[in-house]
Legacy VTK file of the C-alpha trace (Angstrom):
# vtk DataFile Version 3.0
C-alpha trace
ASCII
DATASET POLYDATA
POINTS 144 float
-2.655 -0.357 14.089
-2.900 -3.708 15.854
-3.208 -6.986 13.962
-4.034 -10.447 15.248
-1.662 -13.298 14.473
-2.490 -17.001 14.547
0.224 -19.606 15.168
0.893 -22.905 16.939
3.830 -23.553 19.243
4.498 -25.936 22.125
4.164 -24.353 25.572
7.259 -24.928 27.685
6.232 -23.299 30.931
3.206 -21.534 32.427
3.408 -19.527 35.625
3.348 -16.131 37.372
1.308 -14.578 34.544
3.865 -15.566 31.879
4.002 -18.126 29.103
7.231 -19.621 27.832
6.888 -21.066 24.359
8.892 -22.069 21.331
9.384 -19.846 18.296
6.655 -20.330 15.667
7.794 -21.724 12.321
5.055 -19.772 10.559
2.048 -17.649 11.366
-0.936 -16.079 9.655
-2.680 -12.755 10.013
-6.232 -13.424 11.193
-8.718 -12.963 8.349
-11.815 -10.874 9.068
-13.240 -10.896 5.547
-16.952 -11.550 5.121
-16.365 -14.036 2.311
-13.618 -16.446 1.270
-11.249 -15.140 -1.443
-10.249 -17.260 -4.413
-6.868 -16.320 -5.830
-6.510 -16.066 -9.607
-3.058 -14.500 -9.799
-1.466 -17.697 -11.162
-4.253 -18.098 -13.732
-5.038 -15.963 -16.749
-8.558 -14.784 -15.866
-9.419 -11.198 -16.709
-11.997 -8.767 -15.388
-13.532 -5.980 -17.466
-14.616 -2.790 -15.769
-16.094 0.497 -16.898
-15.920 3.824 -15.079
-16.654 7.389 -15.960
-13.595 9.632 -16.076
-13.524 13.111 -14.610
-14.849 14.476 -17.937
-17.770 11.950 -17.805
-16.536 9.823 -20.706
-16.635 6.095 -19.933
-13.354 4.203 -19.919
-13.236 0.415 -20.112
-10.388 -1.815 -18.974
-9.894 -5.543 -19.399
-7.214 -6.404 -16.848
-5.760 -9.324 -14.897
-7.991 -10.611 -12.107
-6.001 -11.076 -8.871
-8.622 -12.494 -6.523
-12.379 -12.779 -6.176
-14.978 -13.321 -3.463
-18.753 -13.072 -3.296
-18.451 -9.470 -2.092
-15.557 -8.067 -4.131
-12.484 -8.545 -6.258
-9.025 -7.174 -6.863
-7.223 -6.697 -10.153
-3.925 -5.375 -11.473
-3.444 -2.153 -13.438
-0.400 -0.635 -15.095
0.738 2.893 -14.181
-1.231 4.574 -16.973
-4.482 2.788 -16.081
-4.016 3.439 -12.350
-3.866 7.203 -12.964
-7.589 7.112 -13.791
-8.805 5.274 -10.676
-8.939 6.608 -7.132
-10.156 5.152 -3.857
-13.910 5.742 -3.655
-14.477 5.735 -7.429
-17.628 3.999 -8.652
-17.492 1.521 -11.525
-19.370 -1.327 -13.188
-17.964 -4.821 -13.658
-18.825 -5.699 -17.253
-17.334 -9.190 -17.361
-15.353 -11.691 -15.325
-13.760 -14.215 -17.674
-15.506 -17.575 -17.391
-18.386 -16.136 -15.356
-22.121 -15.641 -15.791
-22.158 -12.650 -13.401
-22.728 -9.760 -15.729
-23.054 -6.865 -15.150
-22.364 -5.844 -11.536
-23.197 -2.131 -11.218
-22.345 0.279 -8.408
-18.994 -1.227 -7.407
-16.582 0.932 -5.418
-12.773 1.053 -5.273
-11.845 0.480 -1.621
-8.053 0.431 -1.945
-5.222 0.946 -4.407
-1.731 -0.298 -3.557
1.518 -0.912 -5.406
2.259 -4.501 -6.369
5.600 -5.773 -7.634
6.133 -9.112 -9.323
8.989 -10.422 -11.463
10.597 -6.975 -11.504
7.552 -5.129 -12.829
5.438 -2.660 -10.885
1.651 -2.723 -11.042
-1.176 -1.332 -8.969
-3.611 -3.651 -7.224
-7.127 -2.240 -6.939
-9.662 -3.755 -4.565
-13.336 -3.221 -5.249
-16.492 -3.972 -3.291
-19.341 -5.220 -5.447
-22.669 -3.406 -5.600
-24.331 -6.788 -5.046
-22.934 -10.153 -3.931
-22.072 -12.857 -6.466
-24.088 -16.053 -6.334
-22.235 -19.384 -6.270
-23.249 -20.136 -9.867
-21.791 -16.792 -10.988
-18.176 -17.650 -10.094
-15.844 -18.403 -13.021
-16.031 -22.023 -14.139
-12.304 -22.544 -13.408
-12.650 -21.440 -9.749
-12.316 -23.852 -6.870
-15.143 -22.215 -4.888
LINES 1 145
144 0 1 2 3 4 5 6 7 8 9 10 11 12 13 14 15 16 17 18 19 20 21 22 23 24 25 26 27 28 29 30 31 32 33 34 35 36 37 38 39 40 41 42 43 44 45 46 47 48 49 50 51 52 53 54 55 56 57 58 59 60 61 62 63 64 65 66 67 68 69 70 71 72 73 74 75 76 77 78 79 80 81 82 83 84 85 86 87 88 89 90 91 92 93 94 95 96 97 98 99 100 101 102 103 104 105 106 107 108 109 110 111 112 113 114 115 116 117 118 119 120 121 122 123 124 125 126 127 128 129 130 131 132 133 134 135 136 137 138 139 140 141 142 143
């Protein structure tokens, strides 16, 4: 899979179909997201979700919000919680701490990946909202 990188370096020489340039000090992967993400990992915001388990009983989680945009969010689960969520699962966002955006039905899990921090292993779940958030629906402590 190809990715696009963005970086700045001084060009030293151009000629014969080649570029000679310095080594970049840093670079970024080009972002193709529809909406800007606001990171909440360093804050204590939570997100509450509800989903129906395989036996149709609803399960609710109030977990740490990782990031948020108008079109989706990601949050962290422990191993036990992650066993009950799979890519493609449908869920409802019941609450985003500090927000007026409730509820957001018909959300879908689009990825689940391992996430390690300070020696502990979690699972980061990314969801796409069933409807976009409005600006006034973002948590009051966001910088959006």
